[in-house]
C-alpha positions, 0 to 999 in steps of 0.5 A: 156273389162277389160282394163282401158277406161282412155287414158294418159289424162283423157278425159270429155267423159271417165269421165262421162262414169265412173261416170255414171256407178258408180253411177248407179252401186252404187245405185243398189249396195245399193238397194240390200244391204238393203235387207240383212243390217238393217241400215238408209235411209242415210247409204244407200244413201252414200253406193251408192255415195261412189263409184263414190266419191272415183273414182273421187278423184283417177281420179283427183290424177292420180299419181299426188303426190302433189295432193295425199298429199293435199288430204290426208291432207284434209281428215285428217282434217275431223273429224267423229263423227258417231256412231260405225257401225256394221260390216255389215255396215263397210264391206258395206263401204269397198266394195264400196270404193274398187270398188270406187278405180277401177272406179278411175282408168279406170277399169269400168267392175272391179268396177261393178264386185266388187259391183255386185259380192261382193253383191251376195256373201254377200247374199250367206254367210248370208244364210250360217248356218256354222258360227252360234252357236246356243248356243251363241243366248241364250246369253243376256246382262243384265245392272244393274244400282245401288246406289254408296253406294251398294257393288256389288261384290256379292250382286247378286250372290244367285239370278243369281244361282236361275235363271241363267245357266250361267253368267259372268261379262263383265264390270262397269261403272260409271253413273250418274256424279259418283253417280251410277254404271252400271254393265254388265253380259252375262247370259243365263236363265235357263227358259226364262219365269222366266225373269221377276221374276229375274227382280223384285228380281234384283229391290228389291236389286238395289233400284228400279233403271234401269234394261235392258236386251238385246240380247248380241252380244259381246264387243260392247254391254258391256257397 
């Protein structure tokens, strides 16, 4: 059951059996993961096709060093311009690619086990609370746009001291062709109901430019 279905030369029947297993299991995997990962429809279409795509590449290379080098060069010419994915999306892609390698070597049962088994583990781990830190969920990301002429080192300190329990500068970025700065802070409110009052006070100091408060999730949200 867990032996490779491929003979020394891959037969059409063996390849089509592998393709059917990879496509069906890939679709089922993408459907299951869609309940736990918030992403676009295009992501799940790609996730369902990746096992077969990787499997087909592995099958056609099949120990041929020249073909492997050629395929590696072709992939090297591809420039990916998509936005950085979330950790869940990256994990989903890696799982699909891992199963594709198994399918491509003829180990269909292992490929199915990797896809469906890891999707079940993903569900179980996502329901565990042992990795959650409740204090971190209270942190937010505050972005303040200021004019180039404003000295920002301590201009907001009195407002922060009044409304915030904790705050930390996590980045500074120029914007508007260098005519403005965007300051980023990790903040924790003393009282969530005073958020609007704090924004109104900050607007009087930054010239009524853009201010945004969003959930804080680390480095990817800094700027």
